[in-house]
Backbone as CSV, one residue per row, in Angstrom:
resi,resn,N_x,N_y,N_z,CA_x,CA_y,CA_z,C_x,C_y,C_z
1,MET,-8.989,6.169,22.550,-9.472,6.448,21.617,-9.064,7.443,20.819
2,VAL,-8.509,7.393,19.704,-7.710,8.842,18.972,-8.961,9.367,18.261
3,GLU,-9.193,10.999,18.762,-10.035,11.627,18.060,-9.728,11.892,16.416
4,GLU,-10.821,11.970,15.611,-10.718,12.277,14.409,-10.488,14.103,14.086
5,PRO,-9.802,14.453,13.109,-10.021,16.221,12.982,-11.471,16.426,12.781
6,THR,-12.156,17.155,13.004,-13.215,17.349,12.341,-13.801,18.693,11.271
7,SER,-12.546,19.227,10.891,-12.341,19.976,9.971,-12.073,19.629,8.822
8,LEU,-11.582,18.239,8.373,-11.469,17.977,7.488,-12.187,16.787,6.847
9,LYS,-11.774,16.231,5.741,-12.633,15.063,5.057,-11.582,13.918,5.698
10,LYS,-12.061,12.575,5.855,-11.658,11.420,6.168,-10.534,11.024,4.937
11,PRO,-9.442,10.850,5.001,-8.612,10.467,3.940,-8.876,9.044,3.182
12,LYS,-8.914,9.312,2.038,-9.216,7.922,1.320,-8.082,7.190,1.109
13,ILE,-8.367,5.698,1.609,-7.922,4.777,1.254,-7.051,3.916,0.076
14,ASN,-5.927,4.264,-0.435,-5.465,4.077,-1.854,-4.740,2.695,-2.126
15,ASN,-4.195,2.213,-0.975,-3.665,0.527,-1.327,-3.471,0.438,0.247
16,VAL,-3.582,-0.904,0.259,-2.884,-1.394,1.241,-2.088,-2.881,1.116
17,LYS,-1.036,-2.536,1.808,-0.024,-3.983,1.500,0.479,-4.494,2.690
18,ALA,-0.225,-5.721,2.176,0.391,-6.754,3.279,1.193,-8.335,3.375
19,ARG,0.931,-9.229,3.882,1.553,-10.255,4.007,1.385,-11.469,5.147
20,PHE,1.091,-12.537,4.257,0.933,-13.485,4.831,1.911,-14.946,4.744
21,THR,2.369,-15.892,5.426,2.975,-17.193,5.134,1.849,-18.467,5.233
22,VAL,2.202,-19.091,4.170,1.674,-20.856,4.228,2.400,-21.756,4.719
23,HIS,1.831,-22.582,5.407,2.275,-23.589,6.492,3.096,-24.455,5.521
24,PRO,4.223,-24.703,5.680,4.842,-25.797,5.485,4.565,-27.197,4.488
25,SER,3.435,-27.338,5.362,2.910,-28.333,4.894,1.653,-28.286,3.524
26,GLU,1.498,-27.138,3.340,1.223,-26.165,2.310,1.743,-25.940,0.820
27,ILE,2.957,-26.057,1.048,4.008,-25.006,0.439,4.091,-25.611,-1.376
28,ASP,4.673,-27.193,-1.439,4.326,-28.192,-2.316,3.224,-27.955,-3.134
29,LEU,1.412,-27.667,-2.455,0.299,-27.505,-3.187,0.415,-26.434,-3.704
30,LEU,0.831,-24.973,-2.807,0.865,-24.280,-3.583,1.833,-23.600,-4.607
31,LYS,2.875,-24.431,-4.928,3.782,-24.347,-5.782,3.024,-24.987,-6.997
32,LYS,2.063,-26.122,-7.000,1.575,-26.712,-8.388,0.829,-25.539,-8.780
33,SER,-0.046,-25.288,-7.499,-1.160,-24.703,-8.201,-0.976,-23.235,-8.752
34,VAL,0.264,-22.548,-8.418,0.907,-21.531,-9.122,0.779,-21.705,-10.518
35,GLN,1.863,-22.956,-10.613,2.539,-23.413,-11.766,1.414,-24.126,-13.016
36,ALA,0.117,-24.529,-12.099,-1.288,-24.703,-13.354,-1.802,-23.329,-13.619
37,PHE,-1.827,-22.550,-13.046,-2.434,-20.969,-13.074,-1.807,-20.261,-13.974
38,GLY,-0.209,-20.161,-14.112,0.762,-19.964,-14.719,0.269,-20.132,-16.169
39,VAL,0.045,-21.902,-16.671,0.225,-22.195,-17.902,-0.891,-21.791,-18.512
40,LYS,-2.424,-22.196,-17.427,-3.545,-21.514,-17.726,-3.723,-20.340,-18.715
41,THR,-3.200,-19.560,-17.472,-3.465,-17.961,-17.962,-2.648,-17.440,-19.505
42,LEU,-1.371,-18.197,-19.799,-0.602,-17.879,-20.758,-1.049,-18.593,-22.082
43,ARG,-1.744,-19.831,-21.254,-2.506,-20.426,-22.958,-3.735,-19.470,-22.937
44,ASN,-4.682,-19.037,-22.062,-5.863,-18.481,-22.663,-5.436,-17.185,-22.913
45,ALA,-4.455,-16.439,-22.571,-3.621,-14.966,-22.902,-3.438,-15.443,-24.513
46,LYS,-2.990,-16.283,-24.923,-2.443,-16.295,-26.186,-3.812,-16.088,-27.139
47,LYS,-4.213,-17.013,-26.550,-5.762,-17.375,-27.639,-6.207,-16.195,-27.687
48,LYS,-6.947,-15.621,-26.702,-7.511,-14.170,-26.540,-6.704,-13.081,-27.519
49,TYR,-5.498,-13.320,-27.300,-4.703,-11.801,-27.488,-3.748,-11.857,-28.601
50,LYS,-4.035,-12.826,-29.206,-2.923,-13.655,-30.317,-2.669,-12.584,-31.440
51,LYS,-3.795,-11.926,-32.073,-3.366,-10.466,-32.846,-2.686,-9.597,-32.285
52,LYS,-3.011,-9.128,-31.037,-1.998,-8.243,-30.041,-1.043,-8.464,-30.024
53,ILE,-1.034,-9.467,-29.664,0.320,-10.360,-28.997,1.943,-9.854,-30.191
54,LYS,1.116,-10.446,-31.012,2.026,-10.073,-32.594,2.399,-8.395,-32.850
55,LYS,1.235,-7.384,-32.574,1.614,-6.081,-32.957,2.132,-5.321,-31.420
56,LYS,1.822,-5.950,-30.513,2.096,-5.068,-29.550,3.490,-5.746,-28.430
57,GLY,3.481,-6.699,-28.740,4.164,-7.339,-27.706,3.667,-7.995,-26.729
58,ASN,4.142,-9.211,-26.079,3.763,-9.797,-24.632,2.921,-9.693,-23.677
59,ASN,1.402,-9.178,-23.983,0.731,-8.756,-22.923,0.312,-9.867,-22.131
60,LYS,0.397,-11.170,-22.163,-0.008,-12.091,-21.579,1.014,-11.872,-19.919
61,LYS,2.256,-11.548,-19.959,3.177,-11.246,-18.693,2.208,-10.045,-17.779
62,LYS,0.970,-9.582,-18.651,0.467,-8.766,-17.256,-0.165,-9.190,-16.032
63,LEU,-0.804,-10.745,-16.702,-1.061,-11.323,-15.703,-0.107,-12.427,-14.591
64,PHE,0.779,-13.211,-15.323,1.380,-13.970,-14.737,3.273,-13.214,-15.077
65,GLN,3.811,-13.445,-14.215,5.227,-13.098,-14.307,5.596,-13.843,-13.393
66,GLN,6.695,-14.660,-13.899,7.542,-15.695,-13.118,9.100,-15.343,-12.861
67,TYR,9.429,-15.264,-11.591,11.015,-14.995,-11.355,12.003,-15.637,-10.815
68,HIS,13.011,-15.723,-10.505,13.978,-16.762,-10.288,13.601,-17.294,-8.627
69,ASN,13.205,-16.171,-7.936,12.470,-16.495,-6.515,11.009,-16.480,-5.908
70,PHE,10.141,-15.579,-7.275,8.824,-15.587,-6.830,8.159,-15.178,-8.080
71,THR,6.900,-15.020,-8.139,5.654,-15.039,-9.007,4.924,-14.137,-8.746
72,VAL,5.032,-13.007,-9.885,3.368,-12.462,-9.410,2.433,-12.447,-10.287
73,LEU,1.134,-12.729,-9.471,0.029,-12.788,-10.019,-0.980,-11.459,-10.204
74,ARG,-1.287,-11.282,-11.382,-1.913,-10.067,-11.437,-3.451,-10.232,-11.716
75,GLY,-4.489,-10.149,-10.901,-6.000,-9.722,-11.139,-6.486,-8.619,-10.510
76,LYS,-7.573,-8.691,-9.207,-8.715,-7.654,-8.953,-7.029,-7.103,-8.339
77,ASN,-6.536,-7.787,-7.477,-5.672,-7.849,-6.459,-3.939,-8.108,-7.259
78,THR,-2.931,-7.808,-6.399,-1.795,-8.551,-7.242,-0.921,-9.382,-5.840
79,TYR,-0.843,-10.546,-6.345,-0.244,-11.482,-5.469,1.707,-11.921,-5.493
80,ILE,2.329,-11.249,-4.942,3.959,-11.738,-4.798,4.119,-13.107,-4.472
81,VAL,4.282,-13.877,-4.502,4.232,-15.272,-4.219,5.880,-15.958,-4.280
82,PHE,6.634,-16.138,-3.233,7.313,-16.539,-2.465,7.739,-18.369,-2.280
83,THR,7.431,-18.985,-3.521,6.988,-20.407,-3.556,7.932,-21.177,-2.334
84,LYS,9.376,-20.923,-2.017,9.899,-21.456,-1.185,9.874,-21.538,-0.021
85,SER,9.463,-19.847,0.527,8.991,-19.700,1.775,7.955,-19.878,2.190
86,GLY,6.946,-19.753,1.006,5.277,-19.883,0.681,5.051,-18.507,1.633
87,THR,5.769,-17.620,1.659,5.279,-15.706,1.982,4.676,-15.539,0.634
88,VAL,3.619,-14.776,0.906,2.274,-13.945,0.065,2.554,-12.759,0.320
89,ASN,2.794,-12.104,-0.891,2.386,-10.660,-0.470,1.320,-9.847,-1.099
90,ILE,0.369,-9.245,-0.736,-0.601,-8.798,-1.531,-0.807,-6.980,-1.575
91,THR,-1.094,-6.764,-2.709,-1.164,-5.468,-2.898,-2.545,-5.263,-3.609
92,GLY,-2.511,-3.701,-3.873,-3.497,-3.267,-4.683,-5.085,-3.300,-4.129
93,VAL,-5.015,-3.769,-2.417,-6.665,-3.684,-1.783,-6.471,-2.820,-1.483
94,ARG,-8.021,-2.086,-1.870,-8.283,-0.501,-1.860,-8.988,-0.265,-0.488
95,SER,-9.029,-1.037,0.421,-9.467,-0.544,1.729,-9.331,-2.056,2.609
96,LEU,-9.412,-1.891,4.280,-8.900,-2.820,5.358,-10.554,-3.468,5.327
97,THR,-11.224,-3.369,5.074,-12.246,-4.023,4.925,-12.349,-5.415,4.434
98,VAL,-11.852,-5.070,3.129,-11.441,-5.759,1.804,-9.761,-7.156,1.882
99,LEU,-9.292,-6.436,2.715,-8.210,-7.359,3.123,-8.492,-9.392,3.700
100,SER,-9.338,-9.184,4.313,-9.466,-10.402,4.517,-10.070,-11.323,3.268
101,ARG,-10.953,-10.640,2.829,-11.529,-11.242,1.511,-10.681,-11.434,0.569
102,ALA,-9.565,-10.594,0.352,-8.615,-10.748,-0.831,-7.608,-12.064,-0.091
103,VAL,-7.280,-12.315,1.093,-6.652,-13.345,1.253,-7.696,-14.938,1.110
104,ASN,-8.786,-14.545,1.529,-9.507,-15.707,1.399,-9.703,-16.619,-0.097
105,ASN,-9.691,-15.247,-1.082,-10.032,-15.356,-2.635,-8.838,-15.799,-2.939
106,PHE,-7.204,-15.808,-2.552,-6.410,-16.561,-2.856,-6.777,-17.880,-2.759
107,CYS,-6.932,-18.137,-1.223,-6.554,-19.409,-0.648,-7.585,-20.362,-1.619
108,LYS,-8.790,-19.839,-1.786,-9.671,-20.549,-2.126,-9.210,-20.732,-3.694
109,GLN,-8.651,-19.661,-4.279,-8.287,-20.000,-5.694,-6.815,-21.127,-6.001
110,PHE,-6.276,-21.042,-4.839,-4.974,-22.103,-5.326,-4.877,-22.850,-4.192
111,GLY,-6.062,-23.277,-3.344,-6.517,-24.433,-2.869,-5.487,-24.374,-1.575
112,VAL,-5.556,-23.411,-1.416,-4.639,-23.375,0.248,-5.485,-23.286,1.695
113,ASN,-5.582,-24.055,2.625,-6.017,-24.038,4.005,-5.670,-23.118,4.240
114,LYS,-6.861,-22.774,4.413,-7.095,-20.902,5.034,-6.259,-21.184,6.336
115,ASP,-7.083,-22.099,7.340,-6.757,-22.603,8.817,-5.433,-22.660,8.806
116,LEU,-4.526,-22.856,7.730,-3.206,-22.893,7.893,-2.198,-21.775,7.372
117,ILE,-2.385,-20.470,7.885,-1.733,-19.605,7.158,-1.849,-18.533,8.506
118,THR,-0.948,-17.868,8.335,-0.109,-16.863,9.116,-1.274,-15.309,9.228
119,ARG,-1.784,-15.391,9.994,-2.462,-13.950,10.346,-1.922,-12.880,9.477
120,PRO,-2.656,-12.110,8.463,-2.031,-11.223,7.696,-1.262,-10.131,8.462
121,ILE,-0.392,-9.267,8.325,0.466,-8.702,8.643,0.414,-7.470,7.741
122,ILE,-0.065,-6.022,7.694,-0.151,-5.250,7.198,1.199,-3.872,7.031
123,ASP,2.207,-3.776,5.725,3.037,-3.393,5.862,2.989,-2.258,5.715
124,ASN,1.960,-1.404,5.064,1.932,-0.294,4.581,0.475,0.138,4.039
125,ILE,0.060,1.048,4.566,-1.428,1.897,4.137,-0.846,3.565,3.549
126,THR,-1.580,3.233,2.150,-1.186,4.590,1.747,-2.902,5.180,1.648
127,ALA,-2.900,6.607,2.103,-4.241,7.205,1.880,-3.607,8.785,1.657
128,THR,-4.703,9.534,0.494,-4.459,10.476,-0.103,-6.077,11.629,0.979
129,GLY,-5.544,13.039,0.509,-6.797,13.269,0.822,-6.198,15.076,1.126
130,SER,-7.077,16.210,1.259,-6.476,17.435,0.965,-7.030,18.293,2.330
131,PHE,-6.475,19.414,2.580,-6.733,20.384,3.671,-7.807,21.072,3.686
132,GLN,-7.839,21.287,2.283,-8.919,22.479,1.466,-8.503,23.966,1.359
133,ARG,-6.895,24.141,0.922,-6.634,25.227,1.689,-5.482,25.258,1.338
134,PRO,-4.288,26.251,0.585,-3.193,26.029,-0.164,-2.380,26.101,1.383
135,ILE,-0.857,25.744,0.975,0.097,25.341,2.201,1.448,25.692,2.020
136,ASN,2.030,26.812,2.743,2.947,27.457,2.645,4.060,26.104,3.255
137,LEU,5.181,25.566,2.232,5.836,24.856,2.868,6.733,25.122,3.231
138,LEU,7.540,26.188,3.461,8.414,26.609,3.972,8.436,26.880,5.302
139,LYS,7.052,28.089,5.971,6.874,28.101,6.797,6.450,26.767,7.668
140,LEU,5.724,25.555,6.978,5.278,24.412,8.157,6.800,23.819,8.033
141,LYS,7.853,23.718,7.533,9.253,23.565,8.033,9.802,23.855,8.833
142,GLN,9.383,25.445,8.840,9.846,26.555,10.170,9.395,25.882,11.479
143,LEU,7.944,25.565,11.193,7.546,25.469,12.219,7.332,24.111,13.062
144,VAL,8.087,23.224,12.720,8.149,22.248,12.902,9.963,22.036,13.386
145,ASN,10.702,22.544,12.516,12.179,22.065,12.813,12.980,23.324,13.701
146,ASN,12.154,24.464,13.406,12.610,25.479,14.559,12.353,25.640,16.100
147,ASN,11.646,24.812,16.602,10.593,24.556,17.483,11.312,23.712,18.696
148,LYS,12.290,24.313,19.171,12.384,22.875,20.267,11.511,22.589,21.198
149,GLU,10.593,23.258,21.436,9.638,22.638,22.221,7.810,21.748,21.772
150,ASN,8.693,21.839,20.098,7.348,20.984,19.266,6.800,19.368,20.234
151,THR,5.574,19.926,20.477,5.151,18.619,20.898,3.618,18.374,19.584
152,SER,4.010,18.430,18.435,2.581,18.330,17.708,2.707,16.787,17.580
153,GLY,3.806,15.869,17.332,3.757,14.835,17.085,4.609,14.474,15.989
154,ILE,4.714,15.718,14.695,5.529,15.532,13.676,6.876,15.917,14.085
155,ILE,8.105,14.952,14.352,9.074,15.293,14.546,9.660,15.956,13.859
156,SER,10.402,15.893,12.286,10.911,16.521,11.211,9.723,16.591,9.955
157,VAL,10.333,17.751,9.293,9.657,18.029,7.630,10.849,18.461,6.900
158,ALA,11.279,17.815,5.712,12.080,17.691,4.709,11.511,18.214,3.370
159,SER,11.644,19.482,3.223,11.400,20.438,1.954,12.244,20.300,1.146
160,ASN,12.504,20.349,-0.350,13.027,20.998,-1.388,12.279,20.918,-2.197
161,PRO,11.585,22.473,-2.716,10.758,22.633,-3.343,11.376,22.306,-5.069
162,SER,12.268,22.763,-5.237,13.127,23.261,-6.192,13.360,21.239,-6.601
163,TYR,13.304,20.631,-6.015,13.343,19.211,-6.236,12.429,18.250,-6.401
164,PHE,11.308,18.625,-5.568,9.848,18.154,-5.676,8.955,18.713,-4.774
165,PRO,7.873,19.038,-5.208,7.209,20.160,-4.532,6.277,20.000,-3.566
166,SER,6.940,19.204,-2.602,6.426,18.660,-1.315,7.202,18.665,-0.150
167,ALA,6.503,18.867,1.141,7.285,18.573,2.149,6.493,17.444,2.864
168,PHE,7.767,16.956,3.476,7.807,15.191,4.206,7.629,15.360,5.372
169,CYS,6.390,15.342,6.291,6.565,15.381,7.235,6.027,13.838,8.008
170,ARG,7.296,13.777,9.066,7.591,12.341,9.472,6.841,12.337,11.006
171,THR,6.746,11.063,11.703,6.247,11.218,12.910,6.774,10.236,13.532
172,SER,6.627,10.076,15.140,7.659,9.183,15.611,7.184,7.651,15.333
173,ASN,6.424,7.182,14.832,6.134,6.020,14.478,6.548,5.293,13.037
174,SER,7.054,6.412,12.426,7.398,6.579,11.149,6.300,6.499,9.842
175,THR,5.400,6.736,10.080,4.294,7.284,9.316,4.863,8.330,8.691
176,THR,4.468,9.037,7.167,4.872,9.712,6.410,3.747,10.618,5.903
177,CYS,3.812,11.804,6.345,2.561,12.805,5.272,3.428,13.458,4.126
178,SER,3.256,13.089,3.378,3.865,14.386,2.147,2.425,15.593,1.918
179,VAL,3.146,16.690,1.910,2.046,17.693,1.986,2.335,18.247,0.537
180,PHE,1.492,18.902,-0.110,2.064,19.775,-1.853,1.030,21.168,-1.062
181,GLU,2.094,22.052,-2.252,1.707,23.467,-2.089,-0.453,23.670,-2.499
182,LYS,-0.952,22.822,-2.964,-2.075,23.039,-3.487,-2.866,22.432,-2.007
183,GLY,-2.544,21.943,-1.110,-2.917,21.287,0.506,-3.138,19.921,0.038
184,THR,-3.114,19.333,-1.036,-3.171,17.791,-1.461,-2.348,16.974,-0.142
185,TYR,-2.774,16.007,0.205,-1.798,14.989,0.811,-1.382,13.721,0.664
186,ASN,-0.379,12.988,0.795,-0.372,11.519,0.625,0.214,10.918,1.955
187,ILE,-0.632,10.067,2.609,-0.158,9.526,3.796,0.662,7.952,3.374
188,ILE,2.024,7.608,3.739,2.400,6.319,3.632,3.015,5.997,5.010
189,GLY,3.047,4.687,5.101,3.988,4.139,5.936,3.153,3.584,7.321
190,ALA,1.747,3.832,6.968,0.758,4.188,8.181,0.750,2.261,8.201
191,LYS,0.793,1.146,9.295,0.222,-0.072,9.685,-1.268,-0.343,10.126
192,CYS,-2.140,0.631,10.110,-3.545,0.410,10.935,-4.157,1.752,10.701
193,GLN,-5.607,1.262,10.588,-6.314,2.955,10.965,-6.054,4.153,11.889
194,LYS,-5.794,3.455,12.842,-5.641,4.277,13.955,-4.089,5.241,13.875
195,GLU,-3.245,4.980,13.368,-2.175,5.770,12.713,-2.257,6.449,11.809
196,ILE,-3.457,6.458,10.704,-3.419,7.114,9.762,-4.400,8.588,11.024
197,GLN,-5.254,7.999,11.506,-6.085,8.959,12.323,-5.366,10.015,13.313
198,GLU,-4.133,9.312,13.635,-3.026,10.206,14.562,-2.500,11.046,13.562
199,VAL,-1.857,10.634,12.848,-1.181,11.418,11.930,-2.613,12.717,11.458
200,MET,-3.177,12.296,11.124,-4.326,13.781,10.583,-4.513,14.436,11.758
201,LYS,-4.826,13.901,12.927,-4.992,14.974,13.953,-3.532,15.836,14.211
202,GLN,-2.384,15.402,13.943,-1.575,15.820,14.071,-0.708,16.998,13.034
203,MET,-1.765,16.475,11.657,-1.023,17.537,10.908,-2.236,18.434,10.868
204,ASN,-3.187,18.325,11.028,-4.453,19.361,11.128,-4.199,20.178,12.502
205,ALA,-3.629,20.161,13.540,-3.008,20.994,14.183,-1.955,22.036,13.646
206,LEU,-1.147,21.123,13.267,0.412,21.972,12.533,-0.499,23.265,11.647
207,ILE,-1.208,22.916,10.915,-1.816,23.383,9.543,-2.535,24.637,10.307
208,GLN,-3.704,24.836,11.121,-4.438,25.631,11.337,-3.132,26.422,12.179
209,LYS,-1.880,26.205,12.650,-1.079,27.240,12.910,-0.141,28.000,11.909
210,LEU,-0.702,27.761,10.768,0.513,28.476,9.437,-0.586,29.739,9.073
């Protein structure tokens, strides 16, 4: 089990991006349900925002957008549906605990049998937090990149303050922690809670050496 850093607050998950695939036998139903949702959404939006649409443009696109090979459905979460393959991408999920709920809500709304979909695969978790102290990005970069015997788990640090005011710290599992001078950080590329815990343990060890 990976130990969590004791001197830092737990990172806050801001978004979970995941995907699942609908069984081929359900794809025709999915196409019809998505199309019906679009017609209903655009009709309701036109009635509700008729005056705003005339003045400010087509606000109805915020809820439903149809492209050549996929459809975007926006609500509490955003679903990107590839109706030909049956693949559904989900984003806007604020925690790992509500991911299954977001999948179930999609299946219920569009009449898809949840027993005939693949298990959701997490593609990316983003989280934010603070080390609660200013960070010297140059020293952080030198600490990792100039140490041939580096065993921290952070394999490289890229930083160009004149271009972007942060240091990108990459781990061996491709998770990246973007650290800013004021001490805040963004974690991207994690696939599970364990990877977030691992990168925080590694980063906390480095920060204590600065």
